[in-house]
Each structure stands twice: as C-alpha cells, then as structure tokens.
C-alpha positions as CSV (number, residue, x, y, z in Angstrom):
1,M,159.4,39.0,136.6
2,F,158.1,36.3,134.5
3,N,159.2,33.0,133.1
4,K,160.1,33.3,129.6
5,N,157.3,30.9,128.4
6,I,154.7,32.6,130.4
7,K,155.7,35.7,128.5
8,I,155.0,33.7,124.9
9,I,151.9,32.5,126.2
10,L,150.7,35.8,127.4
11,A,151.9,37.5,123.9
12,V,149.7,34.7,122.1
13,V,146.6,35.0,124.0
14,V,146.8,39.0,124.0
15,F,147.4,38.5,120.3
16,A,144.6,36.5,119.7
17,L,142.3,38.7,121.7
18,A,143.5,41.4,119.6
19,V,142.6,39.4,116.3
20,Y,139.1,39.1,118.0
21,Q,138.6,42.5,118.2
22,F,139.7,42.9,114.5
23,V,136.9,40.7,113.9
24,E,134.6,42.5,115.9
25,G,135.1,45.7,114.2
26,E,137.0,47.3,117.4
27,I,140.0,48.3,115.0
28,G,141.4,50.9,117.8
29,N,141.2,48.2,120.3
30,G,142.9,45.4,118.1
31,I,145.8,47.8,117.4
32,F,146.6,48.4,121.1
33,L,146.3,45.0,121.5
34,V,149.0,43.9,118.9
35,L,151.3,46.6,120.2
36,L,151.1,45.0,123.8
37,S,151.5,41.3,122.7
38,L,154.7,43.2,121.1
39,I,155.9,44.4,124.4
40,F,156.0,40.6,125.4
41,V,157.2,39.4,122.6
42,F,160.2,42.0,123.3
43,L,160.5,41.0,126.9
44,Y,161.2,37.8,125.9
45,F,164.4,38.7,124.0
46,R,165.3,41.1,126.4
47,N,164.9,40.4,130.0
48,E,163.3,43.3,132.1
49,M,165.8,42.7,134.9
50,I,168.4,42.5,132.6
51,L,167.7,45.7,131.4
52,M,167.3,47.8,134.8
53,A,170.8,46.1,135.8
54,F,172.1,47.7,132.8
55,L,170.5,50.9,133.5
56,R,172.1,50.8,137.0
57,M,175.6,50.0,135.7
58,R,175.4,52.7,133.3
59,K,175.0,55.0,136.4
60,Q,178.1,53.4,138.5
61,D,175.4,51.9,140.9
62,F,177.0,48.3,141.6
63,E,174.5,48.1,144.4
64,G,171.8,48.5,142.4
65,T,172.9,46.5,139.8
66,K,173.4,43.6,142.1
67,K,169.9,44.3,143.7
68,W,168.2,44.1,140.2
69,L,170.4,40.5,139.3
70,T,169.4,38.8,142.7
71,K,165.5,38.9,141.4
72,I,166.5,36.3,138.7
73,K,166.1,33.6,140.7
74,N,167.3,30.2,138.9
75,P,168.8,32.3,135.7
76,E,169.1,28.8,133.7
77,A,165.6,28.3,133.6
78,A,164.2,32.0,133.3
79,L,166.3,33.5,131.0
80,T,167.2,32.4,127.2
81,T,171.1,31.7,126.5
82,K,172.1,35.3,125.3
83,Q,170.3,36.5,128.7
84,Q,172.5,33.8,130.3
85,G,175.5,35.5,128.8
86,Y,174.8,38.7,129.6
87,Y,173.5,38.0,133.4
88,N,177.3,36.3,133.5
89,Y,178.8,39.5,131.9
90,L,177.1,41.8,134.3
91,H,178.4,39.9,137.3
92,G,182.0,39.5,136.1
93,I,182.0,43.5,135.6
94,M,180.8,43.5,139.1
95,S,183.0,40.6,140.8
96,S,186.1,42.3,138.8
97,Q,186.3,45.2,141.0
98,T,186.7,42.6,144.2
99,N,187.6,39.2,142.9
100,L,189.5,38.5,139.9
101,T,189.3,34.9,140.0
102,E,185.8,35.1,140.3
103,A,185.3,37.6,137.3
104,E,187.4,35.5,135.0
105,K,185.2,32.9,135.7
106,Y,182.1,34.8,135.0
107,F,183.6,36.3,132.0
108,K,184.4,33.1,130.7
109,K,181.2,32.0,131.1
110,A,179.5,34.9,129.4
111,L,181.5,34.3,126.2
112,K,180.7,30.5,126.3
113,L,176.9,31.3,126.2
114,G,177.4,34.3,123.9
115,L,177.1,37.9,123.6
116,T,175.1,39.7,120.5
117,M,177.0,42.7,120.5
118,D,180.6,43.1,119.1
119,Y,181.5,45.8,121.7
120,D,180.2,43.5,124.5
121,V,182.7,40.5,123.1
122,A,185.6,42.8,122.9
123,M,184.8,44.3,126.3
124,A,184.8,41.2,128.3
125,K,188.1,39.6,126.4
126,L,189.7,42.8,127.3
127,S,188.4,42.2,130.8
128,L,189.9,38.6,130.5
129,A,193.1,40.1,129.3
130,G,193.7,42.4,132.2
131,I,193.0,39.5,134.7
132,A,195.6,37.1,132.6
133,M,197.7,40.0,133.1
134,Q,197.6,40.3,136.3
135,K,198.3,36.7,136.7
136,R,201.4,36.5,134.4
137,R,200.0,35.0,131.7
138,K,201.2,37.0,128.9
139,R,200.4,34.7,125.9
140,E,197.0,34.3,127.0
141,A,196.5,38.3,127.6
142,T,198.1,38.9,124.1
143,T,195.9,36.5,122.4
144,L,192.5,38.1,124.2
145,L,194.0,41.7,123.5
146,N,194.2,41.2,119.7
147,E,190.8,39.4,119.9
148,A,189.1,42.4,121.4
149,K,191.3,44.7,119.2
150,K,189.4,42.8,116.0
151,L,186.3,43.2,117.6
152,D,186.6,46.8,118.4
153,K,185.2,48.3,115.1
154,Q,184.3,51.5,116.4
155,N,187.6,52.2,118.0
156,M,185.6,52.4,121.5
157,L,188.3,50.7,123.5
158,K,191.3,51.8,121.5
159,D,192.8,53.9,124.2
160,Q,192.6,50.8,126.8
161,I,193.7,48.8,124.6
162,K,196.8,50.8,123.7
163,M,197.1,51.3,127.6
164,M,197.2,47.3,128.4
165,Q,199.7,47.0,125.4
166,Q,202.0,49.5,126.8
167,Q,201.7,47.8,130.0
168,M,202.3,44.3,128.5
169,K,205.6,45.7,127.0
170,R,207.1,46.0,131.0
171,I,206.0,42.6,132.0
C-alpha cells in the first residue's frame, strides 16, 4: 500500500511521538505508540499485499491472489529484494498452472532474488525440476531435484520428490 521508505518514515515519526509521550509522563500512550511503530517496521519487512496474496493462495483462490498481486505497482521500487523474490515466487506458482515457460522465468527470478524460507526455495526448485522434466531436460531436472531434497529438512515435500524421481526413471 505504502512505499517501503514511507513505512520507515512513519515508524520513525510514530516512535519519536512515543518518546515525547514518555517524556510528558503519558506512559500508556507511549507504549501504544511504540507498538504502533513496530507494526510499520514489520510491514517494511513483510509487505501487506504479499501477505494477503499468500492468504488467498492458501485457500487455492488464484483469482484473489492475482488481485492482491496486481495491486503492487512497480514492484522493483515498492518492495525489498526478498519481497520481490516472493512476488515472483507467487507469480510462478500461479502461472505454472497454465504457462510453463513463464513459470520457469518467474521461479528462476525468485531464486535469484532470494527466498527466506528453505521450504520455499525447495518448492521453487522442485517446480523448476518438474518444468525441466516436462521439457525433457533430464540432467537439469535431476540436479534441481537433488537440491530440493537437501533443502527439504522437515520432509514436507518427500512424497512429491519420490513421485518425481519415479517419473524421471521413465524418461
């Protein structure tokens, strides 16, 4: 909604107001304003539009996800690098349903920009392995699948990895 720089400026202004309230003896107001400034700091690191898109994605509502992502105008200026990674990651997931070439582009860009969670990196690599397998690039698919296997520490993608390895044997 707001540019990332505006969020930091708002956090600083609200925090300065909190300090003023502490000096004036209004401790309750000061504590409330400190908590309010922490919300702006949180939203600096976690973009509210991407959070809403992830909530829509959890419900398998691709139209709602697309709606929230389209509200982000000029993602290079409005988002931090990791947020741009997740922006591309979500676009990759959505476009993997229809256009594999476009999805591959988004997943590669997301991995280049960086994703915070190992699970998300593993999921992106697993998706790229599936796309490579569809395009008959077995060596690349095997490499990506092994990387995804190493990153999947909680074994959440274990079944998908096994299924993909069995399909690789048929190629």
